[in-house]
VEXVEX-454428 format. One line per field, with one value per residue (C-alpha): x, y, z. Coordinates in steps of 0.001 Angstrom, whole numbers, plus 500000, padded with zeros to 6 digits. Last residue first. Layout:
N
px <- c(X ...)
py <- c(Y ...)
pz <- c(Z ...)
This chain:
242
px <- c(826854 830457 832241 829292 829296 832999 833141 829899 830961 834325 832862 830204 832859 834886 831753 831118 834779 835750 832470 832501 830206 833131 832460 832798 835398 837639 841412 842622 843115 844767 844033 845964 844059 842770 841084 838332 837036 833878 834150 830663 832016 834766 832346 830087 832959 834030 830532 829908 833036 831823 828363 829977 829375 825671 822606 823943 821760 823592 822338 825542 823610 821612 824876 826317 824475 825705 829347 831128 833432 834564 835729 834671 837641 837316 839881 842686 845921 844093 844645 841137 841466 838163 838833 842597 843016 839874 840582 844039 842615 840088 842926 845078 842089 841411 844922 847391 845243 841962 843622 845797 842923 842953 843430 845966 848803 847423 847376 849030 848175 848770 847000 844183 843204 840345 838634 837479 834810 833780 837023 838036 836052 835819 839481 838644 835688 837864 840479 837758 836510 839937 839005 836600 839436 838274 838347 836321 833322 830956 831853 832127 830560 830811 828264 828646 826139 824325 820615 820997 817717 817948 821683 821014 818599 821073 823781 821841 820888 824509 825732 822977 819766 816475 814836 816359 815718 816715 817953 818882 821228 821118 822376 820801 818842 821976 822543 819030 819179 822505 821494 821610 819326 820372 818387 820189 820131 821069 822600 822550 824812 824287 826669 827232 830987 832521 835761 835701 831921 831618 834664 833217 829925 831883 833794 830628 828841 831721 831975 828228 828338 831287 830366 826640 827388 824853 824329 824945 825511 826897 826224 827908 825939 827893 827488 823797 821104 818187 819121 820239 816921 814976 817001 816371 812638 812479 814308 811988 808902 810272 810928 807359 805939 804110)
py <- c(842481 841370 844672 846691 844861 845511 849184 850029 848239 850004 853471 852896 851544 854734 856770 855031 854880 858498 860326 863277 866211 868560 871528 875122 876425 873982 873990 874313 872160 873420 871488 869194 867962 864481 863638 861104 860146 858092 854317 853745 851443 853948 856851 854601 853714 857353 858620 855724 856553 860127 858789 856813 859950 859145 858451 856138 855986 857359 856073 857181 857669 860540 862423 862183 865237 867496 867163 866703 868663 867446 869053 866887 864578 860937 858678 861017 859877 857728 854500 853058 849371 848598 846139 846469 850138 851451 849249 850785 854318 853459 852319 855367 857590 855925 855372 858235 861252 860241 858913 862030 864495 866662 870441 870314 871626 873067 870587 871625 869504 865847 864616 867145 865911 867739 865236 866345 864285 864027 865428 867685 870867 869746 870743 874385 874265 872847 875568 878225 876733 877023 880293 878090 877125 874197 873937 877116 875132 875425 871975 871646 869776 871564 870769 871422 872438 874100 873713 871918 871113 867299 867474 869463 866887 864119 866115 866430 862756 861773 863810 862467 863497 863246 866630 868298 872052 873862 877428 878650 881607 885399 886048 887017 883758 881810 883667 882977 879343 878610 880365 877226 874176 872877 869999 869174 872658 872321 875534 875775 878421 879432 880211 882366 882798 886132 885303 888101 887929 884159 884004 886836 884931 881850 883747 885393 882040 880418 883271 883110 879325 879278 879919 879265 875733 873800 871024 872307 870736 873342 872746 874915 874883 875785 877338 877956 876497 878796 879429 875843 874493 876882 875790 872122 872752 874629 871818 869182 871154 871584 867841 867051 869250 872516)
pz <- c(704293 704687 704135 705408 708764 709339 708342 710165 713361 713467 712862 715528 717905 717536 718214 721523 722528 721839 722384 720004 720786 721418 723691 722507 720078 718257 718188 714622 711516 708347 705174 702843 699754 699054 695736 695109 691651 692049 691744 693203 695917 696727 697114 699178 701542 701876 702708 705106 707094 707633 708575 711400 713478 713667 711528 708794 705686 702648 699295 697523 694267 695796 696554 693025 691678 694462 693482 696776 699090 702506 705764 708719 708373 709315 707654 706500 704816 702292 700397 700169 699323 701005 703829 704323 703386 705073 708092 708516 708307 711017 713274 712436 713340 716676 718041 717488 716670 718292 721444 721785 721404 718230 718173 721003 718865 715643 712768 709514 706475 705568 708705 708518 705075 703370 701067 697639 695868 692215 690811 687897 688611 692236 692696 691961 694338 697122 696634 696735 700064 701733 703430 705381 707726 709838 713644 714237 715583 712615 711184 707423 704503 701155 698458 694743 692086 694938 695671 699002 700777 700849 701546 704710 706107 705275 707022 710270 710270 709771 712725 714948 716645 714816 715441 712397 712360 709200 708741 705252 705659 705447 709006 712332 712203 713069 716342 717628 716476 718173 721403 723597 723609 720191 718715 715487 713994 710339 709014 705231 703742 700124 697320 694263 694643 693646 695519 698101 698520 698918 701202 703299 703619 704697 707361 708688 708901 710791 713303 713940 714402 716781 720388 719902 718666 720756 718207 714711 711290 708855 705162 702536 699284 696178 692742 693283 691077 690296 686654 686023 687317 685084 682056 682867 683314 680013 678197 679693 678652 675134 674890 675980 673229 673862)
């Protein structure tokens, strides 16, 4: 068998096992929402004939997150290194989907919008769900995040990187899986969301924003306003002049 024939067979095999989409859910004590999120996504797959997989990345939960997750047909991963970015990097490494959807399992994002993301990913490399151009439920975002933190990060994106967006730190993002390795993502914490956008811009990938609905979350938020805000700020500044 020639080398070319081997390559062709490997490519065909890869295409056959590849899913249409991998939905990655990073979890840290999300027993209140993870089961609801999984059921919604599975219903979206079934109702829209989507060949997809759900990857739940447990980032050190001490509640019933794992027990609830294992009741469903999902890929369960345990990532001992704490951090939003660490959880996603572990999920990316296991994703077999042609596309990847990033979403929080806390009821804040509407997974019924997954088909819209997949449609937009047919002509774009990255799709960003914008809470600020969509409908935001009252009380879904703390005052400081809505009127100080996010606008500040948005300003830095425009001034430092020329990124003209309406949303600086959404947790609902779609990407083509094949571009993820080229982004060389390294950040471990919440600043990971800023890193994704900066690397997409630096690689000149086609980015599209779409309005999304944003709801009150279930359970307790893991965000720490000043600590995580500083991490975003420090990443954006140091990366610009690195």
